[in-house]
C-alpha positions as CSV (number, residue, x, y, z in Angstrom):
1,X,22.1,-16.8,17.3
2,X,24.5,-19.5,16.4
3,X,25.6,-20.2,12.8
4,X,23.8,-23.6,12.8
5,X,20.5,-22.1,13.9
6,X,20.8,-19.2,11.5
7,X,21.3,-21.6,8.5
8,X,18.0,-23.5,9.2
9,X,15.9,-21.0,7.3
10,X,13.1,-22.8,5.4
11,X,11.6,-21.3,2.2
12,X,8.5,-22.5,0.4
13,X,8.4,-21.6,-3.3
14,X,5.0,-21.4,-4.9
15,X,4.5,-21.3,-8.6
16,X,1.3,-20.7,-10.6
17,X,2.4,-21.7,-14.1
18,X,-1.0,-21.0,-15.7
19,X,-2.0,-18.0,-13.7
20,X,-3.2,-15.8,-16.7
21,X,-5.5,-18.5,-18.1
22,X,-6.5,-19.7,-14.6
23,X,-7.6,-16.1,-13.8
24,X,-9.8,-16.0,-16.9
25,X,-11.3,-19.4,-16.2
26,X,-12.0,-18.5,-12.6
27,X,-13.9,-15.4,-13.8
28,X,-16.1,-17.4,-16.1
29,X,-16.8,-19.9,-13.3
30,X,-17.8,-17.2,-10.9
31,X,-20.1,-15.8,-13.5
32,X,-21.6,-19.2,-14.1
33,X,-20.4,-19.4,-17.7
34,X,-17.8,-22.2,-17.5
35,X,-15.6,-23.0,-20.5
36,X,-17.7,-23.4,-23.6
37,X,-17.2,-26.9,-25.2
38,X,-14.0,-27.3,-23.3
39,X,-12.1,-25.7,-26.1
40,X,-8.3,-25.3,-25.8
41,X,-7.6,-21.8,-24.5
42,X,-4.5,-19.6,-24.6
43,X,-3.5,-16.1,-23.6
44,X,-1.5,-14.1,-26.1
45,X,0.8,-11.1,-25.7
46,X,2.5,-8.8,-28.2
47,X,6.3,-9.5,-28.5
48,X,8.3,-7.8,-31.2
49,X,5.2,-6.7,-33.0
50,X,3.9,-10.3,-33.1
51,X,1.3,-12.1,-31.0
52,X,2.8,-15.0,-29.1
53,X,1.4,-17.4,-26.5
54,X,1.8,-16.0,-23.0
55,X,-0.1,-18.8,-21.2
56,X,-2.1,-21.9,-22.1
57,X,-4.3,-24.4,-20.4
58,X,-3.8,-28.2,-20.2
59,X,-5.8,-29.0,-23.3
60,X,-3.8,-26.6,-25.4
61,X,-0.6,-28.1,-24.0
62,X,-1.6,-31.6,-25.0
63,X,-2.0,-30.4,-28.6
64,X,1.7,-29.5,-28.6
65,X,1.4,-25.7,-28.2
66,X,4.0,-23.9,-26.1
67,X,4.7,-20.6,-24.5
68,X,6.4,-18.2,-26.9
69,X,4.8,-19.8,-30.0
70,X,3.4,-17.4,-32.6
71,X,-0.4,-17.2,-32.6
72,X,-0.5,-17.9,-36.4
73,X,1.3,-21.2,-35.9
74,X,-0.9,-22.1,-33.0
75,X,-4.0,-21.4,-35.1
76,X,-2.7,-23.6,-37.9
77,X,-2.3,-26.5,-35.4
78,X,-5.7,-25.8,-33.8
79,X,-8.3,-23.8,-35.7
80,X,-10.8,-24.0,-32.8
81,X,-8.4,-22.4,-30.4
82,X,-10.0,-19.9,-27.9
83,X,-7.7,-16.8,-27.6
84,X,-7.7,-14.2,-24.9
85,X,-5.6,-11.0,-24.6
86,X,-3.1,-10.8,-21.8
87,X,-3.8,-8.4,-18.9
88,X,-0.5,-8.1,-17.0
89,X,-2.0,-5.8,-14.4
90,X,-4.9,-8.2,-13.7
91,X,-2.5,-11.1,-13.4
92,X,-0.4,-9.1,-10.9
93,X,-3.5,-8.3,-8.9
94,X,-4.5,-12.0,-8.8
95,X,-1.0,-12.9,-7.6
96,X,-1.2,-10.3,-4.9
97,X,-4.6,-11.7,-3.8
98,X,-3.0,-15.2,-3.6
99,X,-0.2,-13.7,-1.5
100,X,-2.8,-12.2,0.9
101,X,-4.4,-15.6,1.2
102,X,-1.0,-17.2,1.9
103,X,-0.7,-14.9,5.0
104,X,-2.6,-17.5,6.8
105,X,0.5,-19.7,6.8
106,X,3.2,-17.1,7.5
107,X,3.3,-13.3,7.6
108,X,6.5,-13.4,5.6
109,X,5.3,-13.7,2.0
110,X,7.3,-12.2,-0.9
111,X,6.5,-11.9,-4.6
112,X,8.5,-13.9,-7.1
113,X,7.2,-12.4,-10.3
114,X,5.6,-13.0,-12.7
115,X,3.8,-16.0,-11.3
116,X,5.5,-17.1,-8.1
117,X,5.7,-16.5,-4.4
118,X,8.2,-17.1,-1.6
119,X,6.9,-18.1,1.9
120,X,9.4,-18.0,4.8
121,X,8.0,-20.9,6.9
122,X,10.9,-21.0,9.4
123,X,9.6,-22.0,12.8
124,X,5.9,-22.2,11.8
125,X,5.6,-25.5,9.8
126,X,4.8,-27.4,13.0
127,X,1.6,-25.4,13.4
128,X,0.3,-27.2,10.3
129,X,1.6,-30.7,11.1
130,X,5.0,-30.3,9.5
131,X,6.4,-29.2,6.2
132,X,4.9,-32.0,4.2
133,X,1.4,-31.4,5.6
134,X,1.7,-27.7,5.1
135,X,2.8,-28.2,1.5
136,X,-0.1,-30.5,0.8
137,X,-2.6,-28.3,2.5
138,X,-1.5,-25.2,0.5
139,X,-1.4,-27.0,-2.9
140,X,-4.8,-28.6,-2.4
141,X,-6.4,-25.4,-1.3
142,X,-5.2,-23.5,-4.2
143,X,-6.1,-26.3,-6.6
144,X,-9.7,-26.1,-5.2
145,X,-9.7,-22.4,-6.0
146,X,-8.9,-23.2,-9.7
147,X,-5.1,-22.8,-9.9
148,X,-2.5,-25.1,-11.4
149,X,0.1,-25.1,-8.6
150,X,3.7,-26.2,-8.1
151,X,5.5,-25.9,-4.8
152,X,8.7,-27.0,-3.1
153,X,10.6,-26.4,0.2
154,X,14.3,-25.9,0.6
155,X,16.8,-24.0,2.7
156,X,17.2,-21.2,0.1
157,X,14.8,-19.4,-2.1
158,X,16.7,-20.1,-5.3
159,X,16.9,-23.8,-4.6
160,X,13.2,-23.9,-3.7
161,X,12.3,-22.1,-6.9
162,X,14.4,-24.4,-9.0
163,X,12.8,-27.5,-7.5
164,X,9.3,-26.0,-8.0
165,X,9.9,-25.8,-11.8
166,X,11.6,-29.1,-12.1
167,X,10.4,-31.4,-9.3
168,X,7.3,-30.0,-7.7
169,X,6.3,-31.2,-4.2
170,X,9.9,-31.8,-3.3
171,X,11.1,-31.1,0.2
172,X,14.9,-30.8,0.6
173,X,16.5,-31.2,4.0
174,X,18.9,-28.5,5.2
175,X,22.2,-29.1,3.5
176,X,20.9,-31.3,0.7
177,X,20.3,-28.5,-1.8
178,X,23.3,-29.3,-4.1
179,X,22.5,-33.0,-4.4
180,X,18.8,-32.2,-5.0
181,X,19.3,-30.0,-8.1
182,X,22.6,-31.3,-9.6
183,X,20.8,-33.3,-12.3
184,X,18.6,-30.5,-13.5
185,X,19.4,-28.6,-16.8
186,X,21.2,-25.3,-16.5
187,X,18.1,-23.5,-17.8
188,X,16.4,-24.4,-14.5
189,X,18.5,-21.7,-12.8
190,X,16.6,-18.9,-14.7
191,X,19.8,-17.1,-15.4
192,X,18.7,-15.8,-18.9
193,X,19.0,-17.1,-22.4
194,X,22.5,-15.7,-23.1
195,X,24.1,-17.3,-20.0
196,X,22.2,-20.6,-20.6
197,X,23.4,-20.8,-24.2
198,X,27.0,-20.0,-23.1
199,X,27.0,-22.8,-20.5
200,X,25.7,-25.3,-23.0
201,X,28.4,-24.3,-25.6
202,X,31.0,-24.8,-22.9
203,X,29.7,-28.3,-22.4
204,X,28.0,-27.6,-19.1
205,X,24.5,-29.0,-19.5
206,X,23.5,-29.7,-15.9
207,X,23.7,-27.7,-12.7
208,X,26.0,-30.4,-11.4
209,X,28.4,-29.8,-14.3
210,X,28.5,-26.1,-13.5
211,X,29.0,-26.7,-9.8
212,X,32.0,-29.0,-10.5
213,X,34.0,-26.0,-11.9
214,X,35.9,-23.6,-9.7
215,X,33.9,-20.6,-8.6
216,X,36.6,-18.2,-9.9
217,X,36.3,-19.8,-13.4
218,X,32.5,-19.4,-13.4
219,X,32.8,-15.8,-12.2
220,X,35.4,-14.9,-14.8
221,X,33.3,-16.3,-17.7
222,X,29.7,-15.5,-16.7
223,X,30.0,-12.7,-14.1
224,X,29.6,-12.4,-10.3
225,X,25.8,-12.2,-10.4
226,X,25.5,-15.7,-12.0
227,X,28.1,-17.0,-9.6
228,X,26.1,-15.8,-6.6
229,X,22.9,-17.2,-8.1
230,X,24.6,-20.6,-8.5
231,X,25.9,-20.5,-4.9
232,X,22.5,-19.7,-3.5
233,X,20.9,-22.6,-5.6
234,X,23.5,-25.0,-4.1
235,X,22.6,-23.9,-0.6
236,X,25.8,-21.9,-0.1
237,X,24.3,-18.8,1.5
238,X,21.1,-17.0,0.4
239,X,19.8,-13.5,-0.1
240,X,16.9,-12.8,2.2
241,X,13.4,-12.5,0.6
242,X,11.6,-9.2,0.6
243,X,8.2,-9.6,2.3
244,X,5.4,-7.6,0.9
245,X,4.3,-6.3,4.3
246,X,6.4,-5.5,7.3
247,X,6.1,-8.0,10.1
248,X,3.5,-6.8,12.8
249,X,4.7,-6.3,16.3
250,X,2.0,-8.6,17.7
251,X,-0.3,-11.1,16.0
252,X,-3.2,-13.2,17.4
253,X,-5.5,-15.3,15.3
254,X,-8.4,-17.7,15.6
255,X,-9.0,-20.6,13.1
256,X,-12.3,-22.4,12.7
257,X,-13.1,-25.9,11.8
258,X,-16.6,-24.7,10.7
259,X,-16.5,-21.3,9.0
260,X,-18.3,-18.4,10.7
261,X,-20.6,-16.0,8.8
262,X,-22.8,-14.1,11.3
263,X,-22.1,-10.6,12.6
264,X,-22.5,-11.9,16.2
265,X,-19.8,-14.5,15.8
266,X,-17.4,-12.1,14.0
267,X,-17.9,-9.5,16.8
268,X,-17.3,-12.2,19.5
269,X,-14.2,-13.4,17.7
270,X,-12.8,-9.9,17.5
271,X,-13.5,-9.3,21.1
272,X,-11.7,-12.4,22.2
273,X,-8.7,-11.6,20.0
274,X,-8.6,-8.1,21.4
275,X,-8.3,-9.6,24.9
276,X,-5.5,-11.9,23.8
277,X,-3.7,-9.0,22.0
278,X,-3.9,-6.7,25.0
279,X,-2.6,-9.4,27.3
280,X,0.4,-10.0,25.0
281,X,1.3,-6.3,24.8
282,X,0.7,-5.7,28.5
283,X,3.5,-8.0,29.4
284,X,6.0,-5.7,27.7
285,X,4.3,-2.4,28.6
286,X,3.1,-1.7,25.1
287,X,0.0,-0.1,23.6
288,X,-1.3,-0.3,20.1
289,X,-1.4,2.7,17.7
290,X,-2.3,0.9,14.5
291,X,-4.4,-2.3,14.4
292,X,-5.5,-4.5,11.5
293,X,-8.2,-7.2,11.4
294,X,-7.9,-9.7,8.6
295,X,-10.8,-12.0,7.6
296,X,-9.9,-15.0,5.5
297,X,-12.7,-16.5,3.5
298,X,-13.0,-20.2,2.6
299,X,-12.8,-19.3,-1.1
300,X,-9.5,-17.5,-0.8
301,X,-10.7,-13.9,-0.6
302,X,-9.1,-11.9,2.2
303,X,-10.5,-8.6,3.6
304,X,-8.4,-6.4,5.8
305,X,-9.8,-3.6,8.0
306,X,-7.4,-1.1,9.7
307,X,-7.9,1.4,12.5
308,X,-5.4,3.9,14.0
309,X,-5.4,5.6,17.4
310,X,-4.1,8.9,18.6
311,X,-2.7,7.3,21.8
312,X,-1.5,3.8,22.7
313,X,-4.5,1.6,23.4
314,X,-4.3,-0.7,26.4
315,X,-7.9,-1.8,26.8
316,X,-9.6,-4.5,24.7
317,X,-13.0,-2.6,25.0
318,X,-11.5,0.3,23.1
319,X,-10.3,-2.0,20.3
320,X,-13.7,-3.6,20.2
321,X,-15.5,-0.3,19.9
322,X,-13.2,1.1,17.2
323,X,-13.6,-1.9,15.0
324,X,-17.4,-1.9,15.6
325,X,-17.4,1.7,14.4
326,X,-15.2,0.9,11.4
327,X,-17.3,-2.1,10.3
328,X,-20.6,-0.2,10.7
329,X,-19.2,2.6,8.5
330,X,-17.8,0.5,5.6
331,X,-19.1,1.6,2.2
332,X,-18.4,-2.0,1.0
333,X,-19.8,-4.1,3.8
334,X,-17.9,-7.2,5.0
335,X,-19.1,-10.1,2.9
336,X,-18.5,-13.5,4.6
337,X,-19.4,-15.5,1.4
338,X,-19.4,-19.1,2.5
339,X,-17.8,-18.1,5.8
340,X,-14.5,-17.1,7.4
341,X,-12.3,-19.9,8.4
342,X,-9.7,-17.6,10.1
343,X,-9.7,-14.2,11.7
344,X,-6.4,-12.4,12.6
345,X,-5.9,-9.3,14.7
346,X,-2.4,-7.7,14.5
347,X,-0.8,-4.6,16.0
348,X,1.5,-3.2,13.3
349,X,2.5,-0.2,15.3
350,X,3.0,-0.1,19.1
351,X,4.4,2.3,21.6
352,X,5.6,2.0,25.2
353,X,2.8,3.2,27.5
354,X,3.8,6.1,29.7
355,X,2.2,5.9,33.1
356,X,0.4,9.1,34.2
357,X,-1.3,10.2,37.4
358,X,-5.0,10.0,36.3
359,X,-6.9,9.9,39.6
360,X,-6.7,13.6,40.5
361,X,-5.7,15.3,37.3
362,X,-9.0,16.3,35.5
363,X,-7.0,17.7,32.5
364,X,-5.6,14.2,31.8
365,X,-9.1,12.8,31.8
366,X,-10.3,15.5,29.4
367,X,-7.5,14.7,27.0
368,X,-8.3,11.0,27.2
369,X,-11.9,11.6,26.4
370,X,-11.0,13.9,23.5
371,X,-8.5,11.4,22.0
372,X,-11.1,8.6,22.3
373,X,-13.7,10.7,20.5
374,X,-11.3,11.5,17.7
375,X,-10.4,7.9,17.3
376,X,-14.1,6.9,17.0
377,X,-14.8,9.6,14.5
378,X,-11.7,8.7,12.5
379,X,-12.7,5.0,12.5
380,X,-16.0,5.9,11.0
381,X,-15.1,8.6,8.4
382,X,-11.3,8.2,8.0
383,X,-8.3,9.6,9.9
384,X,-7.4,12.1,7.3
385,X,-10.8,13.9,7.6
386,X,-10.4,14.7,11.3
387,X,-7.8,17.5,11.5
388,X,-6.3,20.0,13.8
389,X,-4.6,23.3,12.8
390,X,-1.0,24.1,13.7
391,X,0.7,27.5,13.3
392,X,3.6,27.7,10.8
393,X,6.5,30.0,11.0
394,X,5.7,32.1,8.0
395,X,4.0,35.4,7.2
396,X,2.4,34.2,4.0
397,X,-1.4,34.0,4.9
398,X,-2.2,30.8,3.1
399,X,0.8,29.0,4.6
400,X,0.5,30.3,8.1
401,X,-1.7,27.4,9.2
402,X,-1.2,23.7,8.5
403,X,-4.0,21.1,8.7
404,X,-2.7,17.9,10.2
405,X,-4.4,14.6,11.2
406,X,-5.8,15.0,14.7
407,X,-4.9,11.5,15.8
408,X,-1.2,12.2,15.4
409,X,-0.9,15.9,16.3
410,X,-3.4,16.4,19.1
411,X,-0.8,17.0,21.7
412,X,1.0,19.5,19.4
413,X,-2.3,21.3,18.8
414,X,-3.0,21.7,22.5
415,X,0.5,23.2,23.1
416,X,0.5,25.4,20.0
417,X,0.9,29.2,20.6
418,X,-1.1,31.4,18.3
419,X,-0.7,35.2,17.9
420,X,-2.7,37.0,20.6
421,X,-5.5,39.3,19.5
422,X,-5.2,42.9,20.6
423,X,-8.0,43.8,23.1
424,X,-10.8,45.9,21.6
425,X,-9.2,45.8,18.1
426,X,-10.8,44.3,15.1
427,X,-9.3,41.0,13.9
428,X,-6.4,41.3,11.4
429,X,-7.2,38.1,9.7
430,X,-10.5,36.8,8.4
431,X,-12.4,34.0,10.0
432,X,-12.7,32.3,6.7
433,X,-9.7,32.1,4.5
434,X,-10.0,30.7,1.0
435,X,-7.7,27.9,0.0
436,X,-7.1,29.7,-3.3
437,X,-7.7,33.5,-3.7
438,X,-10.6,34.3,-6.0
439,X,-10.1,37.0,-8.7
440,X,-12.3,40.1,-8.6
441,X,-12.9,42.8,-11.2
442,X,-11.8,46.3,-10.1
443,X,-12.7,49.0,-12.7
444,X,-10.6,51.7,-11.0
445,X,-8.6,52.3,-7.8
446,X,-6.6,55.0,-6.1
447,X,-3.0,54.7,-7.3
448,X,-0.3,53.9,-6.6
449,X,-1.3,52.1,-3.3
450,X,-5.0,52.9,-2.8
451,X,-8.0,50.6,-2.4
452,X,-10.7,50.1,-5.0
453,X,-13.9,52.1,-4.9
454,X,-16.0,49.1,-6.0
455,X,-15.4,45.6,-7.2
456,X,-17.3,42.6,-8.8
457,X,-17.0,39.2,-7.1
458,X,-19.0,36.2,-8.2
459,X,-21.0,38.4,-10.6
460,X,-22.1,40.7,-7.8
461,X,-21.1,44.4,-7.6
462,X,-19.9,45.6,-4.2
463,X,-19.6,49.3,-3.4
464,X,-16.8,50.0,-0.9
465,X,-17.8,52.2,2.0
466,X,-15.0,51.6,4.6
467,X,-11.3,50.6,4.1
468,X,-8.5,49.6,6.4
469,X,-5.0,49.2,5.0
470,X,-2.9,48.6,3.1
471,X,-0.9,45.9,4.8
472,X,2.0,45.0,2.5
473,X,3.2,41.4,2.5
474,X,6.3,40.5,0.5
475,X,6.8,36.9,-0.6
476,X,9.5,34.7,0.7
477,X,12.2,35.4,-1.9
478,X,14.5,32.6,-0.5
479,X,11.8,30.0,-1.3
480,X,10.0,31.0,-4.4
481,X,12.7,32.6,-6.6
482,X,10.8,35.8,-7.1
483,X,7.9,34.1,-9.0
484,X,5.2,35.6,-6.6
485,X,4.5,39.2,-6.4
486,X,4.2,41.6,-3.5
487,X,0.7,41.9,-2.1
488,X,-1.1,44.9,-0.6
489,X,-4.0,43.7,1.6
490,X,-7.1,45.8,2.5
491,X,-9.9,45.1,5.0
492,X,-13.0,46.2,3.0
493,X,-16.6,46.8,4.1
494,X,-19.3,47.2,1.4
495,X,-22.6,49.0,1.6
496,X,-24.5,45.9,2.8
497,X,-22.1,45.4,5.8
498,X,-20.1,42.5,4.3
499,X,-16.5,42.6,5.2
500,X,-13.8,41.2,2.8
501,X,-10.0,40.7,2.9
502,X,-8.8,41.6,-0.6
503,X,-5.3,42.3,-2.0
504,X,-3.6,43.7,-5.1
505,X,-1.2,41.2,-6.6
506,X,1.9,43.2,-7.6
507,X,3.1,46.8,-7.3
508,X,2.1,49.5,-9.8
509,X,4.9,50.1,-12.4
510,X,7.2,47.8,-10.4
511,X,6.4,44.2,-10.8
512,X,3.6,43.7,-13.4
513,X,4.4,44.3,-17.1
514,X,2.8,43.4,-20.4
515,X,4.3,41.5,-23.3
516,X,6.0,44.6,-24.6
517,X,7.7,45.3,-21.2
518,X,5.4,48.2,-20.4
519,X,3.8,48.6,-16.9
520,X,0.5,46.8,-16.6
521,X,-2.4,46.9,-14.1
522,X,-2.0,44.3,-11.3
523,X,-4.7,41.8,-10.5
524,X,-7.1,42.0,-7.6
525,X,-8.2,39.0,-5.4
526,X,-10.5,38.3,-2.5
527,X,-8.7,36.1,0.0
528,X,-11.1,35.8,2.9
529,X,-14.3,36.9,4.6
530,X,-14.6,38.4,8.1
531,X,-17.5,37.4,10.3
């Protein structure tokens, strides 16, 4: 990529100056309450043990109130003021929801907290009729949703943000950043109160005044961070934005002039998008491992549904079936509201498809069917709930087996080697092993290494009639620093024929001591049940 083409990055800065109060008003509107008597409204937050204005609506601003003003002063100016407490977490959630909605314009959306966003629209503005049309469409749509909006487009994120605060709706051509912002006050750079005050005391009141000084002079007086900020604002290089989500490998989407709301139309749209996605991946020999369908409602709500697969998917029918299973199993069904005006299907994780001989190999067909079954079950109940067990290289019973998601470890489970059972010998390990050993009461046992004669488990007394053991298992001293005790395991059968796997936790007069340092009786536990 040449230097000229690399410099043509275009950033749209979006600012929601009244986000906290807009969020509250949108809640009242959705509940059918509206704003009572159109009273001036503000949001307050605690600052230095005092309540100050955090956000205010247009009516309060017309009265002369301002952000940072103490609540007591504001009430003195307007006794009928409607006051709400700030909810920073809810504001962040609202900003995130707006960012999800902005994905319809570009997948590269970054947060500019507390109330702003950056959209990298490089190469995609023509899809919406150009930069001016895109800016107008975005601002009007958010205004219809109840937000006060400011937006601007420039070649760097810092310049675009500065324009958004000072000259909303501006569009600066590549290379014109310095001329566009030189008249603005130095506070527009957002460098902080200390630096802004220092610049003013030095007689540098506008950004143009600061830019007229030598960079070395600015760096020596105000630091390298501010010098870099100024350079980016003037269009002299720029730090890349940090998108909220990684860019998917493949994206296909369908926009509608008339929103769709029926299950039939949604299913048909997903099916067509699956065909388009598979065709795009097939050209490069790729298959999808993680897929996401995003449904954009006309009121700004976005719903995303994700499915994963154990093997790369190369057939649209498989994608269609997986999403049908996922949608049918949703605890919170897909609500179209007034309809979806866009549906997007993306493959966020893909792999190269390995060609295999499938005509004569029945084993390959069996594996395919098993993987497809696991994918369908995982789409319905969740991938973490469908597991396979893999052997671990340890002699600790509860750590000898690892449960792993079947979609990602099916091949490893099929190739795993387990200890072979000795012919005509009883099993050494129980069929059911408890996640956590359960304590039992043992009134007396043969010492020092003998089994109990009876024990109480879950309030039931069990008389021991047959015993096999002990099997001594020492803990892994190189991992647990001697915190766990040596165990003596016994295979126990009681008078009713029930078979248990129990152990004594610690050695007599060797590892268990009381508070005075004297030998104490070790604890007993049941760890599993034999069939």
